[in-house]
N, CA and C atoms as an extended XYZ file, in Angstrom:
282
Properties=species:S:1:pos:R:3:atomname:S:1:resname:S:1:resid:I:1 pbc="F F F"
N        -8.536      -45.687      -11.312 N   MET     1
C        -8.081      -45.845       -9.943 CA  MET     1
C        -6.860      -44.975       -9.660 C   MET     1
N        -5.909      -44.908      -10.604 N   SER     2
C        -4.706      -44.129      -10.309 CA  SER     2
C        -5.008      -42.635      -10.222 C   SER     2
N        -5.992      -42.151      -10.992 N   GLU     3
C        -6.358      -40.731      -10.879 CA  GLU     3
C        -6.914      -40.443       -9.488 C   GLU     3
N        -7.678      -41.388       -8.962 N   GLU     4
C        -8.204      -41.243       -7.606 CA  GLU     4
C        -7.063      -41.234       -6.591 C   GLU     4
N        -6.072      -42.114       -6.774 N   LEU     5
C        -4.923      -42.144       -5.877 CA  LEU     5
C        -4.098      -40.866       -5.983 C   LEU     5
N        -3.955      -40.342       -7.190 N   VAL     6
C        -3.247      -39.068       -7.369 CA  VAL     6
C        -3.945      -37.985       -6.553 C   VAL     6
N        -5.268      -37.919       -6.642 N   ASN     7
C        -6.021      -36.923       -5.883 CA  ASN     7
C        -5.905      -37.156       -4.383 C   ASN     7
N        -5.895      -38.419       -3.953 N   ASP     8
C        -5.740      -38.735       -2.530 CA  ASP     8
C        -4.366      -38.292       -2.022 C   ASP     8
N        -3.342      -38.519       -2.823 N   ILE     9
C        -1.995      -38.077       -2.435 CA  ILE     9
C        -1.942      -36.557       -2.382 C   ILE     9
N        -2.506      -35.923       -3.386 N   LYS    10
C        -2.521      -34.453       -3.418 CA  LYS    10
C        -3.208      -33.898       -2.168 C   LYS    10
N        -4.334      -34.496       -1.799 N   ASP    11
C        -5.035      -34.075       -0.584 CA  ASP    11
C        -4.174      -34.300        0.651 C   ASP    11
N        -3.501      -35.447        0.707 N   ALA    12
C        -2.692      -35.787        1.879 CA  ALA    12
C        -1.514      -34.832        2.067 C   ALA    12
N        -0.893      -34.424        0.969 N   ILE    13
C         0.273      -33.543        1.107 CA  ILE    13
C        -0.087      -32.064        1.076 C   ILE    13
N        -1.325      -31.756        0.752 N   SER    14
C        -1.724      -30.341        0.695 CA  SER    14
C        -1.737      -29.680        2.071 C   SER    14
N        -1.698      -30.479        3.134 N   VAL    15
C        -1.665      -29.910        4.488 CA  VAL    15
C        -0.256      -29.469        4.890 C   VAL    15
N         0.744      -29.818        4.076 N   ILE    16
C         2.119      -29.402        4.355 CA  ILE    16
C         2.280      -27.962        3.878 C   ILE    16
N         2.663      -27.102        4.790 N   ASN    17
C         2.858      -25.695        4.450 CA  ASN    17
C         4.334      -25.369        4.288 C   ASN    17
N         4.614      -24.467        3.373 N   ASP    18
C         5.957      -23.915        3.276 CA  ASP    18
C         6.200      -23.173        4.588 C   ASP    18
N         7.275      -23.511        5.319 N   PRO    19
C         7.470      -22.908        6.640 CA  PRO    19
C         7.721      -21.402        6.610 C   PRO    19
N         8.157      -20.887        5.495 N   HIS    20
C         8.440      -19.450        5.402 CA  HIS    20
C         7.213      -18.648        5.006 C   HIS    20
N         6.361      -19.239        4.174 N   MET    21
C         5.187      -18.534        3.661 CA  MET    21
C         3.909      -18.909        4.392 C   MET    21
N         3.879      -20.104        4.999 N   GLY    22
C         2.672      -20.556        5.678 CA  GLY    22
C         1.557      -20.932        4.717 C   GLY    22
N         1.929      -21.256        3.481 N   ILE    23
C         0.971      -21.607        2.431 CA  ILE    23
C         1.255      -23.046        2.001 C   ILE    23
N         0.206      -23.779        1.666 N   SER    24
C         0.328      -25.162        1.229 CA  SER    24
C         1.324      -25.298        0.074 C   SER    24
N         2.132      -26.360        0.130 N   ILE    25
C         3.090      -26.605       -0.953 CA  ILE    25
C         2.381      -26.904       -2.273 C   ILE    25
N         1.142      -27.377       -2.197 N   VAL    26
C         0.358      -27.598       -3.420 CA  VAL    26
C        -0.054      -26.249       -4.004 C   VAL    26
N        -0.594      -25.360       -3.163 N   GLU    27
C        -1.023      -24.040       -3.630 CA  GLU    27
C         0.147      -23.223       -4.164 C   GLU    27
N         1.321      -23.382       -3.557 N   MET    28
C         2.496      -22.612       -3.981 CA  MET    28
C         3.102      -23.128       -5.283 C   MET    28
N         2.697      -24.323       -5.712 N   GLY    29
C         3.252      -24.885       -6.938 CA  GLY    29
C         4.553      -25.633       -6.723 C   GLY    29
N         4.912      -25.885       -5.460 N   ILE    30
C         6.118      -26.670       -5.180 CA  ILE    30
C         5.917      -28.108       -5.652 C   ILE    30
N         4.699      -28.613       -5.532 N   VAL    31
C         4.384      -29.949       -6.045 CA  VAL    31
C         4.179      -29.813       -7.548 C   VAL    31
N         5.137      -30.336       -8.300 N   GLN    32
C         5.118      -30.212       -9.756 CA  GLN    32
C         4.334      -31.326      -10.423 C   GLN    32
N         4.407      -32.540       -9.846 N   ASN    33
C         3.749      -33.675      -10.478 CA  ASN    33
C         3.563      -34.798       -9.465 C   ASN    33
N         2.470      -35.540       -9.654 N   ILE    34
C         2.217      -36.761       -8.895 CA  ILE    34
C         1.843      -37.826       -9.908 C   ILE    34
N         2.594      -38.925       -9.903 N   ALA    35
C         2.313      -40.030      -10.827 CA  ALA    35
C         2.151      -41.300      -10.002 C   ALA    35
N         1.177      -42.119      -10.384 N   VAL    36
C         0.921      -43.379       -9.690 CA  VAL    36
C         0.971      -44.511      -10.703 C   VAL    36
N         1.681      -45.575      -10.320 N   ASN    37
C         1.748      -46.792      -11.120 CA  ASN    37
C         1.513      -47.953      -10.163 C   ASN    37
N         0.310      -48.493      -10.183 N   GLY    38
C        -0.043      -49.549       -9.237 CA  GLY    38
C        -0.094      -48.986       -7.833 C   GLY    38
N         0.718      -49.551       -6.951 N   SER    39
C         0.748      -49.075       -5.566 CA  SER    39
C         1.981      -48.202       -5.300 C   SER    39
N         2.646      -47.792       -6.368 N   GLU    40
C         3.819      -46.934       -6.235 CA  GLU    40
C         3.521      -45.548       -6.790 C   GLU    40
N         4.061      -44.550       -6.105 N   ALA    41
C         3.848      -43.164       -6.524 CA  ALA    41
C         5.182      -42.443       -6.629 C   ALA    41
N         5.187      -41.433       -7.477 N   GLU    42
C         6.337      -40.549       -7.598 CA  GLU    42
C         5.818      -39.126       -7.469 C   GLU    42
N         6.410      -38.381       -6.544 N   VAL    43
C         6.008      -36.995       -6.305 CA  VAL    43
C         7.209      -36.114       -6.617 C   VAL    43
N         7.018      -35.185       -7.544 N   THR    44
C         8.088      -34.273       -7.938 CA  THR    44
C         7.865      -32.927       -7.261 C   THR    44
N         8.906      -32.459       -6.579 N   LEU    45
C         8.859      -31.182       -5.871 CA  LEU    45
C         9.910      -30.246       -6.449 C   LEU    45
N         9.548      -28.985       -6.601 N   LYS    46
C        10.501      -27.978       -7.060 CA  LYS    46
C        10.370      -26.767       -6.145 C   LYS    46
N        11.382      -26.539       -5.316 N   PRO    47
C        11.299      -25.397       -4.404 CA  PRO    47
C        11.322      -24.073       -5.165 C   PRO    47
N        10.805      -23.049       -4.542 N   THR    48
C        10.771      -21.732       -5.181 CA  THR    48
C        12.150      -21.082       -5.218 C   THR    48
N        13.075      -21.609       -4.415 N   ASN    49
C        14.424      -21.061       -4.323 CA  ASN    49
C        15.409      -22.227       -4.429 C   ASN    49
N        16.405      -22.154       -5.316 N   PRO    50
C        17.334      -23.271       -5.479 CA  PRO    50
C        18.213      -23.542       -4.261 C   PRO    50
N        18.164      -22.673       -3.278 N   GLY    51
C        18.923      -22.877       -2.052 CA  GLY    51
C        18.026      -23.064       -0.841 C   GLY    51
N        16.759      -23.354       -1.074 N   CYS    52
C        15.772      -23.486        0.005 CA  CYS    52
C        16.267      -24.444        1.096 C   CYS    52
N        16.316      -23.940        2.312 N   MET    53
C        16.795      -24.738        3.440 CA  MET    53
C        15.728      -25.716        3.946 C   MET    53
N        14.485      -25.519        3.568 N   SER    54
C        13.384      -26.319        4.106 CA  SER    54
C        12.949      -27.468        3.218 C   SER    54
N        13.508      -27.593        2.022 N   ILE    55
C        12.999      -28.590        1.082 CA  ILE    55
C        13.217      -30.020        1.579 C   ILE    55
N        14.256      -30.262        2.356 N   THR    56
C        14.467      -31.619        2.873 CA  THR    56
C        13.333      -32.005        3.811 C   THR    56
N        12.944      -31.110        4.697 N   ARG    57
C        11.842      -31.370        5.626 CA  ARG    57
C        10.535      -31.522        4.844 C   ARG    57
N        10.313      -30.664        3.868 N   ILE    58
C         9.100      -30.744        3.046 CA  ILE    58
C         9.048      -32.093        2.320 C   ILE    58
N        10.181      -32.505        1.738 N   ALA    59
C        10.239      -33.774        1.007 CA  ALA    59
C         9.976      -34.958        1.933 C   ALA    59
N        10.573      -34.934        3.117 N   ALA    60
C        10.371      -36.027        4.073 CA  ALA    60
C         8.910      -36.089        4.513 C   ALA    60
N         8.314      -34.939        4.803 N   ASP    61
C         6.904      -34.895        5.201 CA  ASP    61
C         6.002      -35.401        4.077 C   ASP    61
N         6.306      -34.993        2.839 N   ALA    62
C         5.497      -35.421        1.695 CA  ALA    62
C         5.579      -36.933        1.516 C   ALA    62
N         6.760      -37.496        1.685 N   LYS    63
C         6.925      -38.952        1.549 CA  LYS    63
C         6.097      -39.681        2.598 C   LYS    63
N         6.181      -39.251        3.838 N   ILE    64
C         5.434      -39.896        4.924 CA  ILE    64
C         3.935      -39.796        4.683 C   ILE    64
N         3.460      -38.615        4.353 N   ARG    65
C         2.012      -38.425        4.154 CA  ARG    65
C         1.511      -39.200        2.944 C   ARG    65
N         2.281      -39.207        1.865 N   ALA    66
C         1.865      -39.931        0.658 CA  ALA    66
C         1.858      -41.437        0.903 C   ALA    66
N         2.823      -41.936        1.668 N   GLU    67
C         2.869      -43.368        1.943 CA  GLU    67
C         1.758      -43.811        2.884 C   GLU    67
N         1.126      -42.880        3.563 N   ASN    68
C        -0.007      -43.207        4.434 CA  ASN    68
C        -1.338      -43.262        3.690 C   ASN    68
N        -1.327      -42.967        2.402 N   VAL    69
C        -2.542      -43.044        1.589 CA  VAL    69
C        -2.865      -44.512        1.331 C   VAL    69
N        -4.116      -44.896        1.584 N   ASP    70
C        -4.549      -46.266        1.311 CA  ASP    70
C        -4.335      -46.591       -0.165 C   ASP    70
N        -3.714      -47.739       -0.414 N   GLY    71
C        -3.458      -48.175       -1.782 CA  GLY    71
C        -2.060      -47.839       -2.266 C   GLY    71
N        -1.315      -47.074       -1.477 N   ILE    72
C         0.059      -46.707       -1.841 CA  ILE    72
C         1.023      -47.405       -0.892 C   ILE    72
N         1.968      -48.154       -1.470 N   ASP    73
C         2.950      -48.886       -0.663 CA  ASP    73
C         4.325      -48.224       -0.659 C   ASP    73
N         4.650      -47.518       -1.738 N   ASN    74
C         5.973      -46.913       -1.837 CA  ASN    74
C         5.875      -45.586       -2.576 C   ASN    74
N         6.614      -44.606       -2.082 N   VAL    75
C         6.641      -43.287       -2.719 CA  VAL    75
C         8.088      -42.880       -2.946 C   VAL    75
N         8.363      -42.433       -4.147 N   VAL    76
C         9.658      -41.861       -4.481 CA  VAL    76
C         9.454      -40.359       -4.610 C   VAL    76
N        10.279      -39.608       -3.899 N   ILE    77
C        10.234      -38.153       -3.976 CA  ILE    77
C        11.375      -37.702       -4.870 C   ILE    77
N        11.060      -36.858       -5.833 N   ILE    78
C        12.061      -36.298       -6.730 CA  ILE    78
C        12.091      -34.791       -6.511 C   ILE    78
N        13.218      -34.291       -6.014 N   VAL    79
C        13.408      -32.849       -5.858 CA  VAL    79
C        14.173      -32.371       -7.080 C   VAL    79
N        13.643      -31.340       -7.724 N   GLU    80
C        14.270      -30.747       -8.908 CA  GLU    80
C        14.558      -29.279       -8.640 C   GLU    80
N        15.550      -28.740       -9.323 N   GLY    81
C        15.800      -27.307       -9.268 CA  GLY    81
C        16.379      -26.810       -7.956 C   GLY    81
N        17.048      -27.698       -7.223 N   HIS    82
C        17.692      -27.307       -5.976 CA  HIS    82
C        19.184      -27.593       -6.095 C   HIS    82
N        19.999      -26.781       -5.469 N   ALA    83
C        21.447      -26.938       -5.551 CA  ALA    83
C        21.916      -28.298       -5.041 C   ALA    83
N        21.173      -28.887       -4.112 N   MET    84
C        21.559      -30.180       -3.547 CA  MET    84
C        20.539      -31.270       -3.870 C   MET    84
N        19.863      -31.151       -4.992 N   ALA    85
C        18.792      -32.079       -5.350 CA  ALA    85
C        19.240      -33.537       -5.339 C   ALA    85
N        20.394      -33.826       -5.915 N   ASP    86
C        20.849      -35.221       -5.974 CA  ASP    86
C        21.036      -35.806       -4.574 C   ASP    86
N        21.657      -35.073       -3.697 N   SER    87
C        21.886      -35.541       -2.326 CA  SER    87
C        20.579      -35.704       -1.568 C   SER    87
N        19.670      -34.751       -1.732 N   ILE    88
C        18.365      -34.818       -1.054 CA  ILE    88
C        17.588      -36.026       -1.549 C   ILE    88
N        17.556      -36.240       -2.861 N   ASN    89
C        16.832      -37.382       -3.429 CA  ASN    89
C        17.375      -38.707       -2.915 C   ASN    89
N        18.695      -38.807       -2.850 N   GLU    90
C        19.305      -40.038       -2.367 CA  GLU    90
C        18.951      -40.277       -0.896 C   GLU    90
N        19.008      -39.242       -0.090 N   MET    91
C        18.728      -39.378        1.341 CA  MET    91
C        17.250      -39.700        1.597 C   MET    91
N        16.335      -39.028        0.912 N   ILE    92
C        14.901      -39.189        1.148 CA  ILE    92
C        14.422      -40.561        0.677 C   ILE    92
N        15.008      -41.097       -0.364 N   ASN    93
C        14.500      -42.322       -0.978 CA  ASN    93
C        15.301      -43.572       -0.623 C   ASN    93
N        16.057      -43.535        0.459 N   LYS    94
C        16.825      -44.708        0.900 CA  LYS    94
C        15.916      -45.867        1.177 C   LYS    94
């Protein structure tokens, strides 16, 4: 079941495009990992640039889309490799 949910989340967030490249964040490799435990998911994002100005919007969009997947009640977004990763993670996961 969790593998199916991982694929459902991946499908749900694959429609989010990097605003600078116009390419899906899944295709670009920004989505590093999706893990599901019961009805909770963790999505790890790593921007292509450690100063990416768009990662907050991407993270917020990914959280909303992933939480709209049937069977998922809570999503934690983990941004890695960004100069402000700690602040972004705290803000997105309030």
